[in-house]
C-alpha positions in Angstrom: -43.1 -32.0 21.8 -41.6 -32.5 18.3 -38.0 -33.6 18.2 -35.9 -33.8 15.0 -32.4 -34.8 14.2 -31.4 -33.0 11.0 -28.1 -33.2 9.0 -26.5 -29.8 8.6 -26.8 -28.6 5.0 -28.1 -25.1 4.8 -26.4 -21.8 6.0 -29.2 -21.5 8.7 -28.3 -25.0 10.0 -24.7 -24.2 10.1 -25.4 -21.1 12.0 -27.5 -23.1 14.5 -24.6 -25.6 14.9 -22.1 -22.8 15.6 -24.2 -20.7 17.9 -25.7 -23.4 20.0 -22.9 -23.2 22.7 -23.5 -19.5 23.0 -27.0 -20.2 24.3 -26.1 -23.4 26.4 -23.3 -21.6 28.2 -24.5 -18.0 28.4 -24.8 -18.2 32.2 -21.6 -20.3 32.8 -18.8 -18.0 34.0 -16.1 -20.4 33.0 -17.1 -21.1 29.4 -14.9 -19.2 26.8 -16.7 -18.4 23.5 -14.7 -19.7 20.5 -14.2 -17.4 17.5 -17.2 -17.7 15.2 -15.0 -17.1 12.2 -12.7 -20.0 13.2 -15.6 -22.3 13.8 -17.0 -21.6 10.4 -13.6 -22.6 8.9 -13.7 -25.8 11.0 -17.2 -27.0 10.0 -16.6 -26.1 6.3 -13.5 -28.3 6.3 -10.8 -25.8 5.5 -9.9 -25.3 9.2 -10.0 -29.0 10.1 -7.3 -31.5 9.3 -9.6 -34.2 10.7 -12.5 -33.4 8.4 -10.1 -33.4 5.5 -9.1 -37.0 6.2 -12.3 -38.7 5.2 -16.1 -38.4 5.1 -17.9 -36.6 7.9 -21.3 -35.1 8.7 -22.8 -32.6 11.1 -26.2 -33.1 12.8 -28.3 -30.7 14.8 -31.1 -31.7 17.3 -34.2 -29.6 17.3 -37.2 -29.5 19.7 -40.2 -27.5 18.5 -37.9 -25.9 16.0 -35.3 -24.7 18.4 -31.7 -26.2 18.2 -31.0 -28.1 21.4 -28.0 -30.3 20.5 -25.3 -31.0 17.9 -22.7 -33.5 16.9 -20.1 -34.2 14.3 -19.2 -37.7 13.1 -16.7 -38.9 10.7 -14.0 -41.4 9.7 -10.3 -40.6 9.8 -9.3 -42.8 6.7 -5.6 -41.9 7.1 -5.5 -43.1 10.7 -7.5 -46.2 9.9 -5.0 -47.3 7.2 -2.0 -46.6 9.3 -3.4 -48.3 12.4 -5.4 -51.0 10.5 -8.6 -50.0 12.2 -12.3 -49.7 11.4 -13.3 -46.9 13.8 -15.1 -43.6 13.5 -15.1 -40.5 15.6 -17.4 -37.9 17.1 -16.5 -34.3 18.0 -18.1 -31.0 18.8 -20.8 -32.7 20.8 -23.1 -30.3 22.8 -26.6 -30.9 24.2 -29.1 -29.4 26.7 -29.4 -31.4 29.9 -31.7 -34.0 28.3 -30.7 -37.7 28.0 -33.2 -38.1 25.1 -31.6 -35.3 23.1 -28.1 -36.6 23.8 -28.9 -40.2 23.1 -30.7 -39.2 19.8 -27.5 -37.5 18.7 -25.3 -40.4 19.7 -27.7 -42.9 18.0 -27.5 -40.9 14.8 -23.7 -40.8 14.9 -23.5 -44.6 15.6 -25.9 -45.4 12.8 -24.0 -43.2 10.4 -20.8 -45.1 11.2 -22.5 -48.4 11.1 -23.7 -47.8 7.6 -20.1 -47.3 6.7 -18.9 -50.6 8.3 -17.2 -49.0 11.2 -16.9 -51.2 14.4 -16.0 -48.7 17.0 -16.8 -45.0 17.8 -14.3 -42.9 19.8 -14.5 -39.4 21.0 -14.7 -36.6 21.6 -11.7 -36.0 19.5 -10.3 -32.7 18.2 -11.6 -31.4 14.8 -8.2 -29.8 14.1 -6.1 -32.7 15.3 -4.8 -30.5 18.1 -5.9 -30.1 21.7 -9.0 -28.0 21.2 -12.2 -30.0 21.8 -10.1 -33.2 22.4 -11.4 -35.4 25.1 -14.1 -34.6 27.7 -13.4 -32.8 31.0 -14.3 -35.3 33.7 -12.6 -33.9 36.8 -12.5 -30.3 38.1 -15.3 -28.1 36.7 -14.4 -25.2 39.0 -11.2 -23.9 37.5 -11.4 -21.9 34.3 -10.1 -23.6 31.1 -6.9 -22.4 29.6 -6.3 -21.9 25.8 -7.2 -24.9 23.6 -8.5 -27.1 26.5 -11.9 -28.7 26.8 -14.7 -27.4 28.9 -18.0 -29.0 29.3 -20.9 -29.6 31.8 -20.5 -32.5 34.2 -23.7 -34.1 32.9 -22.0 -34.9 29.6 -19.9 -37.5 31.4 -23.1 -39.1 32.7 -24.6 -39.2 29.3 -21.6 -40.9 27.7 -21.2 -43.5 30.5 -24.9 -44.3 30.5 -24.8 -44.7 26.7 -22.2 -47.4 27.0 -19.0 -45.5 26.4 -15.8 -46.5 28.3 -12.7 -44.6 28.9 -10.0 -45.3 26.2 -7.4 -42.5 26.9 -7.1 -40.3 30.0 -5.2 -37.1 30.0 -4.1 -34.9 32.9 -3.2 -31.3 33.5 -0.8 -29.9 36.0 -1.0 -26.4 37.5 2.0 -24.3 38.6 1.9 -21.2 40.9 4.7 -19.2 39.4 4.9 -16.9 42.4 5.7 -19.8 44.7 7.5 -22.2 42.4 11.2 -22.6 43.5 12.5 -22.0 40.0 16.0 -21.0 41.1 16.6 -24.4 42.8 15.4 -26.2 39.7 17.5 -24.2 37.4 20.6 -25.2 39.4 19.6 -28.8 39.0 19.0 -28.4 35.2 22.4 -26.6 34.7 24.0 -29.6 36.3 22.1 -32.0 34.0 23.1 -30.0 30.9 26.8 -30.4 31.7 26.6 -34.1 32.8 24.6 -35.3 29.7 26.0 -32.7 27.2 23.0 -30.8 25.9 21.8 -27.3 25.8 18.6 -25.4 25.1 17.8 -22.3 23.1 14.7 -20.4 21.9 13.3 -20.7 18.4 14.8 -18.7 15.7 11.8 -17.1 13.9 14.0 -15.9 11.0 14.4 -19.5 9.9 10.8 -20.9 10.4 11.1 -23.6 7.6 14.3 -24.9 9.1 13.0 -24.9 12.7 9.7 -26.6 11.6 11.8 -29.4 10.0 13.6 -29.8 13.3 10.5 -30.0 15.3 8.9 -32.6 12.9 12.0 -34.9 13.1 11.9 -34.7 16.9 8.2 -35.5 16.8 8.7 -38.5 14.6 11.4 -40.0 16.8 9.5 -39.2 20.0 6.0 -40.6 19.0 7.0 -43.9 17.5 7.9 -45.6 20.8 4.8 -44.3 22.6 2.5 -46.2 20.3 -0.5 -43.8 20.9 -3.2 -44.9 18.5 -4.7 -41.4 18.4 -1.5 -39.6 17.3 0.3 -39.5 13.9 3.5 -37.5 13.4 2.7 -34.6 11.1 4.4 -34.3 7.7 7.0 -31.6 7.2 4.4 -29.7 5.2 1.8 -29.9 8.0 4.4 -28.9 10.6 5.4 -25.8 8.5 1.8 -24.8 8.2 1.2 -25.2 11.9 4.4 -23.3 12.7 3.5 -20.4 10.5 0.2 -20.1 12.4 1.6 -20.4 15.8 4.4 -17.8 15.4 1.8 -15.1 15.0 0.6 -15.7 18.6 3.6 -17.2 20.5 6.8 -15.4 21.5 10.0 -17.1 20.4 11.0 -17.6 24.0 7.9 -19.8 24.4 9.4 -22.3 21.8 12.4 -23.9 23.4 14.6 -26.5 21.6 17.2 -28.9 23.0 20.4 -30.1 21.2 23.1 -32.4 21.9 25.9 -31.1 19.8 24.3 -30.5 16.4 21.6 -33.1 17.0 18.1 -32.0 18.0 16.8 -34.0 20.9 13.7 -32.2 22.1 11.4 -29.3 22.1 8.6 -27.6 24.1 6.0 -25.0 23.3 3.9 -22.8 25.6 1.3 -20.3 24.6 -0.1 -17.2 26.5 -3.6 -18.1 27.7 -5.6 -16.2 25.2 -8.7 -17.4 26.8 -8.3 -14.4 29.0 -8.9 -12.3 26.0 -11.4 -14.5 24.1 -13.8 -14.3 27.1 -14.2 -10.6 26.4 -14.8 -10.9 22.6 -18.1 -13.0 22.6 -16.8 -14.9 19.5 -16.3 -11.9 17.3 -13.2 -10.0 16.2 -15.2 -7.4 14.3 -16.0 -4.5 14.6 -14.4 -3.9 18.0 -13.0 -7.3 18.8 -9.5 -6.5 17.4 -9.3 -3.4 19.6 -10.2 -5.5 22.7 -7.8 -8.1 21.6 -4.8 -5.7 21.3 -5.7 -4.1 24.6 -6.2 -7.2 26.7 -3.4 -9.4 25.3 -0.9 -7.3 27.2 -2.8 -8.1 30.4 -2.5 -11.9 30.0 -0.8 -13.4 33.1 -1.4 -17.1 32.5 0.3 -19.7 30.1 -0.2 -23.1 28.9 2.7 -25.5 28.1 1.0 -27.8 25.5 3.8 -29.5 23.6 6.8 -31.3 25.0 8.6 -34.0 23.1 12.0 -35.6 23.7 13.6 -38.4 21.8 13.8 -41.7 23.8 17.7 -41.5 24.4 17.3 -38.2 26.3 14.0 -38.6 28.1 15.7 -39.6 31.4 18.5 -37.1 31.2 16.8 -34.0 32.4 15.9 -32.7 29.0 12.0 -32.6 29.5 12.5 -30.7 32.8 15.1 -28.4 31.3 12.8 -27.4 28.5 9.9 -27.0 30.8 11.9 -24.8 33.3 13.0 -22.5 30.5 9.4 -21.9 29.5 8.3 -21.3 33.1 11.3 -19.0 33.8 10.4 -16.8 30.8 6.7 -16.8 31.8 7.6 -15.6 35.3 10.0 -12.9 33.9 7.1 -11.7 31.9 4.9 -11.3 35.0 2.8 -14.4 34.5 1.5 -15.9 37.8 0.1 -19.2 36.6 1.0 -21.9 34.2 -0.6 -25.2 33.2 1.1 -28.2 31.7 -1.3 -30.2 29.6 -2.5 -32.5 28.4 -0.3 -35.6 29.2 -1.5 -39.2 28.8 -1.8 -40.7 32.2 0.0 -43.8 31.1 3.0 -41.7 30.3 4.2 -42.1 33.9 7.7 -40.7 33.0 6.3 -37.4 31.8 3.9 -37.2 34.7 6.8 -37.6 37.2 8.8 -34.9 35.3 5.7 -32.5 35.6 5.4 -33.2 39.3 9.1 -33.0 39.8 9.3 -29.4 38.7 6.5 -28.4 41.1 3.3 -29.3 39.2 0.1 -30.3 40.9 -2.3 -32.6 39.1 -5.7 -30.8 39.0 -7.7 -31.7 35.9 -8.5 -34.9 33.9 -9.9 -35.4 30.4 -11.1 -38.6 28.7 -11.5 -39.9 25.2 -14.2 -42.5 25.3 -14.7 -45.5 23.1 -17.8 -47.7 22.3 -18.2 -50.8 20.2 -20.8 -50.3 17.5 -23.7 -52.6 17.8 
């Protein structure tokens, strides 16, 4: 058998990189095909904030001429400067169930980083600096993934551990049965908290997107600093505006809730319809018939994911996180949704985990970003 690790350069190699998961997961009922057009943008750099932040490379593994694995490796120079680090990342890892293939890819990534004087390798991380492809699913491979959450075979976990990786960050997901959730009781408690601590919530005003984006960015800045998560950097106002312009195309205004005390913004939360329910039917393509399927099936979505919730420190223990979350769940139930997921929350953020459980959430998934010292 002839095995080869080849850096992705040609259009054929790019196609192999993108299409490998379609072969690996073709018999897996839970896997959701990504949009091929979006993956093209990511690997070419225009759709990846991470790849724009420093050097990166893509590699394919071939056996007898057939692609059997892939990996992306790079250096987030902005993060390293801010955090005074010398670490590199890996992302978009996929492999057949072969330790030899997996280890060959990981060796290639590690050597690439070692040549550039990096001392640690972390991953999998998100190529967009979002939630998509961030971390590896390590617990609960039975429930289908919701939008922008990771899904992978269980054997990936074994590969990483055997290669010498250790968990660096663990994230959890909570599920909510909207049919059984006692929302009315929670709403009464939240209304009391609003009066006691003098805050209110409202949906986003999509007629003032630049103003709303600035508000969200300021809340993020004040919320992230005390958390000291070394994998997160508050976005700039420009980055936040770009993100907001993209999200409003797919998220109802009611799924973006802001909290204020007087005129001061103190928190926000964002949910998204689970478009995975639609993407499963498109097989990665919007054309020629994908758009018609998208328009038809998007109205049949009955699941949602709450994926952003940030509150400034002074209001984190005053019912604001729960209030924002309950507003999102209330709207989802009114729309006929039956299920919601709150994710992904750092397991060390015990305050937020308690809030998630306090409004009826059940912890049901775990994801891990691994780390390994480069030798």
